[in-house]
C-alpha positions as a Markdown table, in Angstrom:
| # | Residue | x | y | z |
|---|---|---|---|---|
| 1 | Met | -4.7 | 36.9 | 15.5 |
| 2 | Ala | -6.4 | 37.2 | 12.2 |
| 3 | Asn | -10.2 | 37.1 | 12.2 |
| 4 | Asp | -12.2 | 34.7 | 10.1 |
| 5 | Ser | -12.9 | 37.1 | 7.2 |
| 6 | Ser | -9.3 | 38.4 | 6.9 |
| 7 | Ala | -7.9 | 34.8 | 7.2 |
| 8 | Trp | -10.2 | 33.6 | 4.5 |
| 9 | Lys | -9.3 | 36.5 | 2.2 |
| 10 | Gln | -5.6 | 35.8 | 2.8 |
| 11 | Ala | -6.1 | 32.1 | 2.0 |
| 12 | Ile | -7.9 | 32.7 | -1.3 |
| 13 | Thr | -5.3 | 35.2 | -2.4 |
| 14 | Gly | -2.5 | 32.7 | -1.6 |
| 15 | Leu | -4.4 | 29.9 | -3.3 |
| 16 | Gln | -4.5 | 32.0 | -6.5 |
| 17 | Lys | -0.9 | 33.1 | -6.2 |
| 18 | Phe | 0.8 | 29.8 | -5.5 |
| 19 | Trp | -1.6 | 27.2 | -7.1 |
| 20 | Gly | -3.6 | 29.2 | -9.6 |
| 21 | Tyr | -7.0 | 28.0 | -8.2 |
| 22 | Asp | -9.8 | 30.4 | -7.4 |
| 23 | His | -11.8 | 28.2 | -4.9 |
| 24 | Phe | -11.3 | 25.6 | -2.3 |
| 25 | Arg | -12.5 | 22.0 | -2.2 |
| 26 | Pro | -14.8 | 21.1 | 0.8 |
| 27 | Val | -13.1 | 21.6 | 4.2 |
| 28 | Gln | -9.8 | 22.9 | 2.7 |
| 29 | Gly | -10.7 | 26.6 | 3.4 |
| 30 | Glu | -11.6 | 25.9 | 7.0 |
| 31 | Ala | -8.5 | 23.9 | 7.6 |
| 32 | Ile | -6.3 | 26.6 | 6.1 |
| 33 | Thr | -7.9 | 29.4 | 8.1 |
| 34 | Ser | -7.5 | 27.4 | 11.3 |
| 35 | Leu | -3.7 | 27.4 | 10.9 |
| 36 | Leu | -3.7 | 31.0 | 9.9 |
| 37 | Arg | -5.5 | 31.8 | 13.2 |
| 38 | His | -3.0 | 29.5 | 15.0 |
| 39 | Gln | -5.6 | 27.0 | 16.2 |
| 40 | Asp | -4.8 | 23.3 | 16.7 |
| 41 | Thr | -6.7 | 21.3 | 14.1 |
| 42 | Leu | -7.5 | 17.7 | 13.3 |
| 43 | Val | -8.4 | 17.2 | 9.7 |
| 44 | Met | -10.0 | 14.1 | 8.1 |
| 45 | Leu | -10.4 | 14.2 | 4.4 |
| 46 | Pro | -10.6 | 11.2 | 2.0 |
| 47 | Thr | -7.6 | 10.3 | -0.2 |
| 48 | Gly | -7.3 | 12.7 | -3.1 |
| 49 | Ser | -9.1 | 15.6 | -1.5 |
| 50 | Gly | -6.1 | 17.8 | -1.3 |
| 51 | Lys | -4.9 | 17.5 | 2.4 |
| 52 | Ser | -1.4 | 18.7 | 1.7 |
| 53 | Ile | -2.5 | 22.1 | 0.5 |
| 54 | Cys | -4.2 | 22.6 | 3.9 |
| 55 | Phe | -0.8 | 23.0 | 5.6 |
| 56 | Gln | 1.4 | 24.0 | 2.7 |
| 57 | Leu | -0.5 | 27.2 | 1.9 |
| 58 | Pro | -0.5 | 28.5 | 5.5 |
| 59 | Ala | 3.3 | 27.7 | 5.7 |
| 60 | Leu | 3.9 | 29.9 | 2.7 |
| 61 | Leu | 1.6 | 32.8 | 3.9 |
| 62 | Gln | 3.2 | 33.2 | 7.3 |
| 63 | Pro | 6.7 | 33.8 | 8.5 |
| 64 | Gly | 8.6 | 31.0 | 10.3 |
| 65 | Leu | 9.2 | 27.3 | 9.7 |
| 66 | Thr | 6.6 | 24.6 | 9.4 |
| 67 | Leu | 7.8 | 21.1 | 10.3 |
| 68 | Val | 6.0 | 18.3 | 8.5 |
| 69 | Val | 6.2 | 14.8 | 10.1 |
| 70 | Ser | 5.7 | 12.2 | 7.4 |
| 71 | Pro | 6.0 | 8.4 | 7.6 |
| 72 | Leu | 7.5 | 7.5 | 4.2 |
| 73 | Val | 10.5 | 8.7 | 2.2 |
| 74 | Ala | 8.5 | 8.4 | -1.1 |
| 75 | Leu | 5.7 | 10.6 | 0.3 |
| 76 | Met | 8.2 | 13.3 | 1.5 |
| 77 | Glu | 10.1 | 13.3 | -1.8 |
| 78 | Asn | 6.9 | 13.5 | -3.8 |
| 79 | Gln | 5.6 | 16.5 | -2.0 |
| 80 | Val | 8.9 | 18.4 | -1.8 |
| 81 | Gln | 9.5 | 17.9 | -5.5 |
| 82 | Ser | 6.1 | 19.2 | -6.3 |
| 83 | Leu | 6.8 | 22.3 | -4.1 |
| 84 | Arg | 10.2 | 22.9 | -5.7 |
| 85 | Lys | 8.7 | 22.8 | -9.2 |
| 86 | Arg | 6.7 | 25.9 | -8.0 |
| 87 | His | 10.0 | 27.5 | -6.7 |
| 88 | Leu | 8.7 | 27.3 | -3.2 |
| 89 | Pro | 11.2 | 27.0 | -0.2 |
| 90 | Ala | 10.8 | 23.4 | 0.9 |
| 91 | Ser | 13.2 | 20.6 | 1.7 |
| 92 | Thr | 13.4 | 17.2 | 3.4 |
| 93 | Ile | 15.7 | 15.2 | 5.7 |
| 94 | His | 15.6 | 11.4 | 5.7 |
| 95 | Ser | 17.9 | 8.4 | 5.9 |
| 96 | Gln | 18.4 | 8.0 | 2.2 |
| 97 | Leu | 20.0 | 11.4 | 1.5 |
| 98 | Thr | 23.7 | 11.7 | 0.8 |
| 99 | Ser | 25.9 | 13.4 | 3.4 |
| 100 | Gln | 26.2 | 16.4 | 1.1 |
| 101 | Gln | 22.4 | 16.7 | 0.6 |
| 102 | Arg | 21.9 | 16.5 | 4.4 |
| 103 | Arg | 24.5 | 19.1 | 5.1 |
| 104 | Gln | 22.9 | 21.5 | 2.6 |
| 105 | Thr | 19.5 | 21.2 | 4.1 |
| 106 | Leu | 20.9 | 21.7 | 7.6 |
| 107 | Arg | 22.6 | 24.9 | 6.4 |
| 108 | Gln | 19.3 | 26.1 | 4.9 |
| 109 | Leu | 17.6 | 25.3 | 8.3 |
| 110 | Glu | 20.3 | 27.3 | 10.2 |
| 111 | Lys | 19.9 | 30.3 | 7.9 |
| 112 | Gln | 16.1 | 30.1 | 8.1 |
| 113 | Gln | 15.8 | 29.8 | 4.3 |
| 114 | Leu | 13.0 | 27.2 | 4.5 |
| 115 | Arg | 9.3 | 27.5 | 5.0 |
| 116 | Leu | 8.5 | 23.7 | 4.9 |
| 117 | Leu | 10.8 | 20.9 | 6.2 |
| 118 | Tyr | 9.6 | 17.3 | 5.8 |
| 119 | Leu | 11.0 | 14.8 | 8.2 |
| 120 | Ser | 10.3 | 11.3 | 9.5 |
| 121 | Pro | 9.7 | 11.2 | 13.3 |
| 122 | Glu | 13.1 | 9.5 | 13.6 |
| 123 | Ser | 14.8 | 12.3 | 11.7 |
| 124 | Leu | 13.0 | 15.0 | 13.7 |
| 125 | Ile | 14.6 | 14.0 | 17.0 |
| 126 | Ser | 17.9 | 12.8 | 15.6 |
| 127 | Lys | 20.8 | 14.7 | 17.3 |
| 128 | Pro | 21.9 | 16.9 | 14.3 |
| 129 | Val | 18.3 | 18.0 | 13.6 |
| 130 | Trp | 17.1 | 18.4 | 17.1 |
| 131 | Glu | 20.1 | 20.6 | 18.1 |
| 132 | Arg | 19.4 | 23.0 | 15.3 |
| 133 | Leu | 15.6 | 23.0 | 16.0 |
| 134 | Cys | 16.5 | 24.0 | 19.6 |
| 135 | Ser | 18.3 | 27.1 | 18.5 |
| 136 | Pro | 16.7 | 30.2 | 20.1 |
| 137 | His | 17.1 | 32.1 | 16.8 |
| 138 | Leu | 14.9 | 29.6 | 14.8 |
| 139 | Phe | 11.3 | 30.6 | 14.5 |
| 140 | Ile | 9.1 | 27.5 | 14.3 |
| 141 | Arg | 5.5 | 28.3 | 13.4 |
| 142 | Asn | 3.7 | 24.9 | 12.9 |
| 143 | Leu | 4.1 | 21.3 | 13.6 |
| 144 | Ile | 2.2 | 19.2 | 11.1 |
| 145 | Val | 1.6 | 15.4 | 11.5 |
| 146 | Asp | 0.7 | 14.0 | 8.1 |
| 147 | Glu | -0.9 | 10.5 | 7.8 |
| 148 | Ala | -1.7 | 10.9 | 11.5 |
| 149 | His | -3.5 | 7.5 | 11.7 |
| 150 | Cys | 0.1 | 6.1 | 11.9 |
| 151 | Ile | 0.1 | 7.2 | 15.6 |
| 152 | Glu | -2.5 | 4.6 | 16.4 |
| 153 | Gln | -1.6 | 2.1 | 13.7 |
| 154 | Trp | 2.2 | 2.0 | 14.3 |
| 155 | Gly | 2.8 | 3.9 | 17.6 |
| 156 | Ser | 2.7 | 0.8 | 19.8 |
| 157 | Ser | 4.4 | -1.6 | 17.5 |
| 158 | Phe | 7.2 | -1.2 | 15.0 |
| 159 | Arg | 7.4 | 2.7 | 15.1 |
| 160 | Pro | 7.0 | 3.5 | 18.8 |
| 161 | Ile | 8.6 | 6.9 | 18.3 |
| 162 | Tyr | 5.2 | 8.2 | 17.1 |
| 163 | Arg | 4.0 | 8.2 | 20.7 |
| 164 | Arg | 6.7 | 10.7 | 21.6 |
| 165 | Leu | 5.5 | 13.4 | 19.2 |
| 166 | Gly | 3.3 | 15.0 | 21.9 |
| 167 | Ala | 6.5 | 16.1 | 23.7 |
| 168 | Ile | 7.9 | 18.0 | 20.7 |
| 169 | Arg | 5.9 | 21.2 | 21.2 |
| 170 | Pro | 6.4 | 21.7 | 24.9 |
| 171 | Ala | 10.2 | 21.2 | 24.5 |
| 172 | Leu | 10.5 | 23.6 | 21.6 |
| 173 | Ser | 8.1 | 26.1 | 23.1 |
| 174 | Arg | 10.2 | 26.5 | 26.2 |
| 175 | Ile | 13.0 | 27.7 | 24.0 |
| 176 | Gln | 10.9 | 29.9 | 21.8 |
| 177 | Asn | 9.1 | 31.5 | 24.7 |
| 178 | Ala | 12.4 | 33.0 | 25.9 |
| 179 | Arg | 12.4 | 35.1 | 22.8 |
| 180 | Glu | 10.7 | 38.5 | 22.5 |
| 181 | Asn | 7.4 | 38.5 | 20.5 |
| 182 | Ser | 7.3 | 34.7 | 20.4 |
| 183 | Cys | 4.4 | 33.0 | 18.8 |
| 184 | Pro | 3.1 | 29.6 | 20.1 |
| 185 | Ile | 3.7 | 26.6 | 17.9 |
| 186 | Thr | 0.4 | 25.3 | 16.3 |
| 187 | Ile | -0.1 | 21.6 | 15.8 |
| 188 | Ala | -2.3 | 20.2 | 13.0 |
| 189 | Ala | -2.9 | 16.5 | 12.2 |
| 190 | Tyr | -4.2 | 15.1 | 8.9 |
| 191 | Thr | -5.5 | 11.7 | 7.9 |
| 192 | Ala | -7.8 | 10.1 | 5.4 |
| 193 | Thr | -9.3 | 7.6 | 7.9 |
| 194 | Ala | -9.9 | 7.9 | 11.6 |
| 195 | Asn | -12.9 | 6.5 | 13.4 |
| 196 | Pro | -13.9 | 8.2 | 16.6 |
| 197 | Ser | -11.6 | 6.1 | 18.8 |
| 198 | Val | -8.6 | 6.8 | 16.6 |
| 199 | Gln | -9.5 | 10.5 | 16.6 |
| 200 | Ala | -9.4 | 10.6 | 20.3 |
| 201 | Glu | -6.0 | 8.7 | 20.3 |
| 202 | Ile | -4.5 | 11.3 | 17.9 |
| 203 | Gln | -5.7 | 14.2 | 20.0 |
| 204 | Ser | -4.4 | 12.6 | 23.2 |
| 205 | Val | -0.9 | 11.6 | 21.9 |
| 206 | Leu | -0.3 | 15.0 | 20.2 |
| 207 | Gln | -1.7 | 17.0 | 23.2 |
| 208 | Leu | -3.8 | 19.1 | 21.0 |
| 209 | His | -5.2 | 22.3 | 22.7 |
| 210 | Asn | -8.9 | 22.6 | 22.2 |
| 211 | Pro | -8.6 | 21.5 | 18.5 |
| 212 | Arg | -10.9 | 22.3 | 15.7 |
| 213 | Val | -12.0 | 19.0 | 14.2 |
| 214 | Leu | -12.8 | 19.1 | 10.5 |
| 215 | Arg | -14.2 | 16.0 | 8.8 |
| 216 | Gly | -15.0 | 15.3 | 5.2 |
| 217 | Ser | -17.2 | 12.4 | 4.3 |
| 218 | Pro | -15.2 | 9.3 | 3.4 |
| 219 | Tyr | -17.7 | 8.5 | 0.6 |
| 220 | Arg | -16.1 | 8.5 | -2.8 |
| 221 | Gln | -18.9 | 8.4 | -5.4 |
| 222 | Asn | -16.5 | 7.3 | -8.2 |
| 223 | Leu | -15.2 | 4.2 | -6.4 |
| 224 | Asp | -17.1 | 1.0 | -7.0 |
| 225 | Leu | -16.6 | -1.4 | -4.0 |
| 226 | Lys | -16.8 | -5.2 | -4.6 |
| 227 | Val | -16.1 | -8.2 | -2.5 |
| 228 | Glu | -15.8 | -11.8 | -3.9 |
| 229 | Ile | -15.4 | -15.1 | -2.2 |
| 230 | Ala | -12.4 | -17.2 | -3.4 |
| 231 | Trp | -13.2 | -20.9 | -2.5 |
| 232 | Thr | -9.6 | -22.1 | -2.9 |
| 233 | Ser | -6.1 | -20.6 | -3.3 |
| 234 | Ala | -6.2 | -21.5 | -7.0 |
| 235 | Cys | -9.6 | -19.8 | -7.4 |
| 236 | Arg | -8.2 | -16.7 | -5.7 |
| 237 | Arg | -5.4 | -16.4 | -8.2 |
| 238 | Gln | -7.7 | -16.9 | -11.1 |
| 239 | Lys | -10.2 | -14.3 | -9.9 |
| 240 | Leu | -7.4 | -11.8 | -9.5 |
| 241 | Leu | -6.1 | -12.6 | -13.0 |
| 242 | Arg | -9.5 | -12.1 | -14.6 |
| 243 | Phe | -10.0 | -8.8 | -12.7 |
| 244 | Ile | -6.6 | -7.5 | -13.9 |
| 245 | Gln | -7.2 | -8.6 | -17.5 |
| 246 | Ser | -10.6 | -6.8 | -17.4 |
| 247 | Gln | -8.9 | -3.5 | -16.7 |
| 248 | Gly | -7.1 | -3.4 | -20.0 |
| 249 | Gln | -3.9 | -1.3 | -19.9 |
| 250 | Thr | -5.0 | 1.0 | -17.1 |
| 251 | Ser | -2.9 | 1.6 | -14.0 |
| 252 | Gly | -3.6 | -0.2 | -10.7 |
| 253 | Leu | -2.3 | -1.8 | -7.5 |
| 254 | Val | -2.6 | -5.2 | -5.9 |
| 255 | Tyr | -2.2 | -5.3 | -2.1 |
| 256 | Thr | -1.0 | -8.4 | -0.2 |
| 257 | Ser | -0.3 | -9.1 | 3.4 |
| 258 | Ser | 3.4 | -10.2 | 3.2 |
| 259 | Arg | 6.5 | -9.8 | 1.2 |
| 260 | Arg | 6.7 | -13.6 | 0.6 |
| 261 | Leu | 3.2 | -13.6 | -0.8 |
| 262 | Ser | 3.8 | -10.5 | -2.9 |
| 263 | Glu | 6.9 | -12.1 | -4.5 |
| 264 | Gly | 5.1 | -15.4 | -5.3 |
| 265 | Leu | 2.1 | -13.7 | -6.7 |
| 266 | Ala | 4.3 | -11.4 | -8.9 |
| 267 | Thr | 6.2 | -14.4 | -10.3 |
| 268 | Trp | 2.9 | -16.2 | -11.1 |
| 269 | Leu | 1.4 | -13.2 | -12.8 |
| 270 | Cys | 4.4 | -12.7 | -15.0 |
| 271 | Gln | 4.0 | -16.3 | -16.1 |
| 272 | Gln | 0.4 | -15.4 | -17.1 |
| 273 | Asn | 1.7 | -12.7 | -19.4 |
| 274 | Gln | 0.9 | -9.9 | -16.8 |
| 275 | Pro | 4.3 | -8.3 | -16.3 |
| 276 | Thr | 4.6 | -6.9 | -12.7 |
| 277 | Val | 7.0 | -6.8 | -9.8 |
| 278 | Ala | 6.8 | -7.1 | -6.0 |
| 279 | Tyr | 7.3 | -4.1 | -3.7 |
| 280 | His | 8.0 | -4.5 | 0.0 |
| 281 | Ala | 10.2 | -3.4 | 2.9 |
| 282 | Gly | 12.7 | -6.1 | 2.1 |
| 283 | Leu | 13.9 | -4.3 | -1.0 |
| 284 | Ser | 16.7 | -1.7 | -0.9 |
| 285 | Ser | 15.7 | 1.9 | -1.0 |
| 286 | Arg | 17.1 | 2.2 | -4.5 |
| 287 | Glu | 15.0 | -0.7 | -5.7 |
| 288 | Arg | 11.9 | 0.8 | -4.1 |
| 289 | Arg | 12.4 | 4.2 | -5.6 |
| 290 | His | 12.9 | 2.6 | -9.0 |
| 291 | Ile | 9.6 | 0.7 | -8.8 |
| 292 | Glu | 7.8 | 3.8 | -7.6 |
| 293 | Thr | 9.2 | 5.9 | -10.5 |
| 294 | Gln | 8.2 | 3.2 | -13.0 |
| 295 | Trp | 4.7 | 3.1 | -11.7 |
| 296 | Leu | 4.3 | 6.8 | -11.4 |
| 297 | Thr | 5.5 | 7.4 | -15.0 |
| 298 | Gly | 3.3 | 4.5 | -16.4 |
| 299 | Asp | 6.3 | 2.4 | -17.4 |
| 300 | Arg | 4.9 | -0.3 | -15.1 |
| 301 | Arg | 1.2 | -0.8 | -15.2 |
| 302 | Phe | 0.6 | -2.3 | -11.8 |
| 303 | Val | 2.6 | -3.4 | -8.7 |
| 304 | Ile | 2.1 | -6.2 | -6.2 |
| 305 | Cys | 2.7 | -4.5 | -2.9 |
| 306 | Thr | 2.4 | -4.4 | 0.8 |
| 307 | Ser | 0.5 | -1.7 | 2.7 |
| 308 | Ala | 2.9 | 1.2 | 2.6 |
| 309 | Phe | 3.0 | 1.6 | -1.2 |
| 310 | Gly | 1.2 | 4.5 | -2.6 |
| 311 | Met | 0.6 | 6.4 | 0.7 |
| 312 | Gly | 0.1 | 10.0 | -0.2 |
| 313 | Ile | 1.6 | 9.7 | -3.6 |
| 314 | Asp | -0.2 | 11.8 | -6.2 |
| 315 | Lys | -1.0 | 9.5 | -9.1 |
| 316 | Pro | -4.4 | 10.6 | -10.3 |
| 317 | Asn | -5.1 | 8.0 | -13.0 |
| 318 | Val | -5.1 | 4.8 | -10.9 |
| 319 | Arg | -8.2 | 3.0 | -12.2 |
| 320 | Trp | -8.3 | 0.0 | -10.0 |
| 321 | Val | -7.1 | -1.4 | -6.6 |
| 322 | Ala | -7.3 | -5.1 | -5.7 |
| 323 | His | -6.8 | -6.8 | -2.3 |
| 324 | Tyr | -5.6 | -10.3 | -2.5 |
| 325 | Gln | -6.9 | -10.8 | 1.0 |
| 326 | Pro | -8.5 | -8.5 | 3.6 |
| 327 | Pro | -6.4 | -5.9 | 5.3 |
| 328 | Leu | -6.4 | -6.2 | 9.1 |
| 329 | Thr | -8.5 | -3.1 | 9.7 |
| 330 | Leu | -11.3 | -1.2 | 7.9 |
| 331 | Ser | -9.2 | 2.0 | 8.1 |
| 332 | Ala | -6.3 | 0.3 | 6.2 |
| 333 | Tyr | -8.8 | -0.9 | 3.6 |
| 334 | Leu | -10.2 | 2.6 | 3.1 |
| 335 | Gln | -6.8 | 4.1 | 2.9 |
| 336 | Glu | -5.7 | 1.6 | 0.2 |
| 337 | Val | -8.8 | 1.7 | -2.0 |
| 338 | Gly | -8.7 | 5.5 | -1.8 |
| 339 | Arg | -5.5 | 5.5 | -3.9 |
| 340 | Ala | -7.7 | 4.8 | -6.9 |
| 341 | Gly | -9.6 | 7.5 | -8.8 |
| 342 | Arg | -7.9 | 10.6 | -7.4 |
| 343 | Asp | -8.9 | 12.3 | -10.7 |
| 344 | Asp | -12.6 | 11.7 | -9.8 |
| 345 | Leu | -13.1 | 9.3 | -12.7 |
| 346 | Arg | -14.8 | 5.9 | -12.3 |
| 347 | Ser | -12.5 | 3.3 | -10.7 |
| 348 | Gln | -12.9 | -0.3 | -9.6 |
| 349 | Thr | -11.9 | -2.1 | -6.4 |
| 350 | Leu | -11.9 | -5.8 | -5.6 |
| 351 | Leu | -11.5 | -7.5 | -2.2 |
| 352 | Leu | -10.9 | -11.3 | -2.3 |
| 353 | Val | -11.9 | -13.2 | 0.8 |
| 354 | Ser | -12.0 | -16.8 | 1.9 |
| 355 | Glu | -15.3 | -18.6 | 2.2 |
| 356 | Pro | -16.8 | -18.0 | 5.7 |
| 357 | Thr | -15.9 | -21.3 | 7.3 |
| 358 | Gly | -12.3 | -21.2 | 6.2 |
| 359 | Trp | -12.2 | -25.0 | 5.6 |
| 360 | Leu | -11.3 | -24.8 | 1.9 |
| 361 | Asp | -9.0 | -21.8 | 2.1 |
| 362 | Pro | -7.9 | -20.9 | 5.6 |
| 363 | Gln | -5.3 | -18.2 | 4.7 |
| 364 | Asp | -7.4 | -15.2 | 5.8 |
| 365 | Arg | -8.1 | -16.8 | 9.2 |
| 366 | Gln | -4.5 | -17.8 | 9.6 |
| 367 | Met | -3.3 | -14.3 | 8.8 |
| 368 | Arg | -5.7 | -12.7 | 11.4 |
| 369 | His | -4.6 | -15.3 | 14.1 |
| 370 | Tyr | -0.9 | -14.6 | 13.3 |
| 371 | Phe | -1.4 | -10.9 | 13.7 |
| 372 | Ile | -3.2 | -11.3 | 17.0 |
| 373 | Lys | -0.6 | -13.7 | 18.3 |
| 374 | Gln | 2.2 | -11.3 | 17.3 |
| 375 | Ile | 0.6 | -8.4 | 19.2 |
| 376 | Lys | 0.0 | -10.5 | 22.3 |
| 377 | Thr | 3.6 | -11.9 | 22.3 |
| 378 | Gln | 4.9 | -8.3 | 22.0 |
| 379 | Gln | 2.8 | -7.2 | 24.9 |
| 380 | Gln | 3.8 | -10.1 | 27.1 |
| 381 | Ser | 7.5 | -9.5 | 26.3 |
| 382 | Ala | 7.1 | -5.8 | 27.3 |
| 383 | Gln | 5.3 | -6.8 | 30.5 |
| 384 | Arg | 8.3 | -8.8 | 31.5 |
| 385 | Leu | 10.7 | -5.9 | 30.7 |
| 386 | Val | 9.0 | -3.0 | 32.5 |
| 387 | Ser | 9.7 | -4.5 | 36.0 |
| 388 | Gln | 13.4 | -3.8 | 35.3 |
| 389 | Phe | 12.9 | -0.2 | 34.2 |
| 390 | Pro | 13.8 | 2.8 | 36.4 |
| 391 | Ala | 11.0 | 5.2 | 37.4 |
| 392 | Gln | 12.5 | 7.8 | 35.1 |
| 393 | Gly | 15.3 | 8.2 | 32.7 |
| 394 | His | 16.6 | 8.8 | 29.1 |
| 395 | Ile | 15.3 | 6.5 | 26.4 |
| 396 | Asp | 18.8 | 6.1 | 24.8 |
| 397 | Asp | 20.3 | 4.9 | 28.0 |
| 398 | Leu | 17.5 | 2.4 | 28.5 |
| 399 | Glu | 17.6 | 1.2 | 24.9 |
| 400 | Gln | 21.3 | 0.3 | 25.3 |
| 401 | Arg | 20.4 | -2.1 | 28.1 |
| 402 | Phe | 17.1 | -3.3 | 26.6 |
| 403 | Pro | 16.8 | -3.1 | 22.8 |
| 404 | Gln | 13.0 | -3.6 | 23.0 |
| 405 | Ala | 12.6 | -0.7 | 25.5 |
| 406 | Pro | 11.0 | 1.7 | 23.0 |
| 407 | Ile | 8.1 | -0.6 | 22.4 |
| 408 | Ala | 7.6 | -1.3 | 26.1 |
| 409 | Leu | 7.7 | 2.4 | 26.8 |
| 410 | Ala | 5.1 | 3.1 | 24.1 |
| 411 | Leu | 2.8 | 0.4 | 25.5 |
| 412 | Leu | 3.2 | 2.0 | 29.0 |
| 413 | His | 2.3 | 5.4 | 27.5 |
| 414 | Gln | -0.7 | 3.9 | 25.7 |
| 415 | Ala | -1.9 | 2.4 | 29.0 |
| 416 | Gly | -1.5 | 5.8 | 30.8 |
| 417 | His | 1.4 | 4.8 | 33.0 |
| 418 | Leu | 4.1 | 6.9 | 31.4 |
| 419 | Thr | 4.7 | 10.6 | 30.6 |
| 420 | Trp | 7.2 | 12.0 | 28.2 |
| 421 | Glu | 8.8 | 15.0 | 29.8 |
| 422 | Asp | 10.5 | 15.8 | 26.5 |
| 423 | Pro | 11.1 | 13.7 | 23.4 |
| 424 | Phe | 13.9 | 11.8 | 25.3 |
| 425 | His | 13.1 | 11.7 | 29.0 |
| 426 | Phe | 10.3 | 9.6 | 30.4 |
| 427 | Arg | 8.7 | 9.2 | 33.8 |
| 428 | Ile | 6.7 | 6.1 | 34.8 |
| 429 | His | 3.9 | 6.6 | 37.3 |
| 430 | Gly | 0.9 | 4.8 | 38.7 |
| 431 | Ala | 0.7 | 1.1 | 38.2 |
| 432 | Gly | 3.8 | 1.3 | 36.0 |
| 433 | Thr | 4.5 | -2.4 | 35.9 |
| 434 | Phe | 1.1 | -3.3 | 34.7 |
| 435 | Leu | 0.4 | -3.5 | 30.9 |
| 436 | Pro | -3.1 | -4.6 | 30.0 |
| 437 | Cys | -3.3 | -7.0 | 27.1 |
| 438 | Pro | -6.7 | -6.1 | 25.6 |
| 439 | Ser | -8.4 | -8.4 | 23.1 |
| 440 | Gln | -7.3 | -7.6 | 19.5 |
| 441 | Ser | -10.7 | -8.8 | 18.2 |
| 442 | Asp | -11.9 | -5.2 | 17.9 |
| 443 | Gln | -9.2 | -4.4 | 15.3 |
| 444 | Thr | -10.4 | -7.1 | 13.0 |
| 445 | Ser | -14.1 | -7.2 | 13.7 |
| 446 | Ala | -15.0 | -4.2 | 11.7 |
| 447 | Ile | -13.4 | -5.5 | 8.5 |
| 448 | Ala | -15.1 | -8.9 | 9.1 |
| 449 | Ala | -18.4 | -7.1 | 9.5 |
| 450 | Tyr | -17.8 | -5.1 | 6.3 |
| 451 | Ile | -17.1 | -8.3 | 4.3 |
| 452 | Asn | -20.3 | -10.0 | 5.6 |
| 453 | Thr | -22.7 | -7.0 | 5.6 |
| 454 | Arg | -25.8 | -7.2 | 3.4 |
| 455 | Gln | -26.3 | -3.4 | 3.4 |
| 456 | Cys | -24.7 | -0.8 | 1.0 |
| 457 | Arg | -21.0 | -1.0 | 1.6 |
| 458 | Trp | -20.6 | 2.8 | 1.6 |
| 459 | Gln | -23.4 | 3.1 | 4.0 |
| 460 | Phe | -21.6 | 0.6 | 6.3 |
| 461 | Ile | -18.3 | 2.7 | 6.0 |
| 462 | Leu | -20.2 | 5.9 | 6.8 |
| 463 | Gln | -21.6 | 4.4 | 10.0 |
| 464 | Gln | -18.2 | 3.0 | 11.1 |
| 465 | Phe | -16.5 | 6.4 | 10.7 |
| 466 | Gly | -19.0 | 8.4 | 12.6 |
| 467 | Phe | -21.2 | 9.8 | 9.8 |
| 468 | Arg | -24.4 | 8.2 | 11.1 |
| 469 | Gln | -26.7 | 11.0 | 10.0 |
| 470 | Asp | -25.3 | 10.8 | 6.4 |
| 471 | Ala | -25.7 | 7.0 | 6.5 |
| 472 | Val | -29.5 | 7.1 | 7.2 |
| 473 | Asn | -31.3 | 5.5 | 4.2 |
| 474 | Phe | -28.0 | 5.9 | 2.2 |
| 475 | Arg | -27.5 | 3.7 | -0.9 |
| 476 | Cys | -24.6 | 4.4 | -3.3 |
| 477 | Gly | -26.1 | 2.5 | -6.1 |
| 478 | His | -22.7 | 1.3 | -7.4 |
| 479 | Cys | -21.2 | -1.2 | -4.9 |
| 480 | Asp | -21.8 | -4.9 | -5.3 |
| 481 | Arg | -24.5 | -4.9 | -2.6 |
| 482 | Cys | -26.5 | -2.1 | -4.2 |
| 483 | Arg | -26.3 | -3.8 | -7.6 |
């Protein structure tokens, strides 16, 4: 195992060779040397701080394959294209590849020609990929979970497969340990936003071994935060229009809570001579890629989008981000405003909210209630299902009988009543038929407190994300409260 000084020297040499830089940004060097020393790591760095280089560089400096679990096709394609431009051995497997592209990558995997392979969680444990990863001849060095907040955000709802990721290393290690001179697989998780409870959840689900936790302050001194009350629906639209007009021809994003709202808002803005388009999960993959390309190249100035758009995509000159209504969590808000100003230049944000009583414009309150109702309904449905589950089994067999089984199993895992023996086989234990239905108010209370706070908005964010010492007497001087 490399010591600290030799690992640091190796990291600096690699940084100069592959990227042409001669120094690291804050936390980058420590994150890179942790992987070079094969230490599990949890890294929290604000958007635009260079998280990807923290695992790409170690992958290129060491023999073996690094698996990168990533939530979105656009994010995987963006990073792989960037690596290939540097002639670096990286590829991706996802649902939108042609059969020929998929076969080519699988051949590269079999021949051990790759250093980085990007996959969604679903692709990672698909039969064709998993069979090849289980080859005793394949040397897997690292398992990287990018955008690791998705474990908590999505792992017990529409992507329950995230809660099975902790079983990947033990399953692959049993195969690798049978080989001479085997090296244990290292896991590292990366995210821009994780409060202390989310950090604990990530460590628990991934089964990190005595991880090194590295945190960069979420404060972005070039981001101006602003919240405005919209007294009516018409007022909300007008405020958004004036904000967009004030940004000139610069690039931006407008976040909405639903595909229906994004389409209606895009139509209205086009009528106001602000050409735009709606982006959401209801579009085909080809349509989504086309919109992303237009926005990245500057052919489309701004997009009306739902939460997934822009995650991890490297567009440095985004000058503004607007929220048509509050996101459900403070973490989601910080992720989304963080997509502005990646070039460190001054950038504007606007969050539009209903007046506090909700009498004149109840849409914010209705959205929160709808979200909480959906979660409770899902939990109640799962509660009814689990009484019919066997004590142990294979998830594919169970899903054939009960299509909602993956979510129910994820909720059991979250409640501590289920263990994944490998990514496919589960064992229910303890009070297996009991699923608590905790109040969802905690998920929305932080964003509500942020909206109503009288203190510096960045000071409030620092406190919420565990940087209490930094928050003492802190004033950014450029949010709406400080001004």
